[in-house]
C-alpha angles and dihedrals in degrees: 000000000000119000117211117200119212117210121203111236090217088055090053092049092050091048090047091052089050091052092049090050092051090047088052090050092047090050091050090049092050089052089054092048091050092052091051090049091048088053092052092047088051091048093051091047092050091049092050091047093048092048095048096040119111090194122097095214125053134189107250121197115229094201138027092252094053092236090137131026139177137201110249136180112214114223092206121021091186099059130058133179109238128189108240097182135263090062091299121136127183134195102232136177115253096261093049094045091051091048093054094044089048091052089050090049090052094049090049090050090052091048092048090050093047092049091042090055093048089047091051089052093051092047090054089047089050091052090050091051093045088050093050092047089047091053090047089051092049093048090049092052091049091050089054091057 
């Protein structure tokens, strides 16, 4: 005996809205992760530039968007203060600072990839839900005729 399962259209719509909400949240989260990674890439680039610069003075950004800068003279081109997490900072030599930043960048890349995969799955699921709802709508229109 075959069992037919009836699915309420309103339930499908509610589930689709939940999927859309999660997609929106994941996109926002990916944006945050990308900003964090961009900050790390900029920090690594700055450390590299300072370490390799023969100039005494450097141009130092006052904000992440480089809207304002100042000229600064680093007291020590071989040590940098790096955020370790949990409100802890450490003064580290260049190699160790770069190692920690590279590890953080790698962790962020992994997180971005994981979240992107989940986002892709949800987008496919969203497409499936929309397709089913479209079919239901078309069937309802045909039944009216």
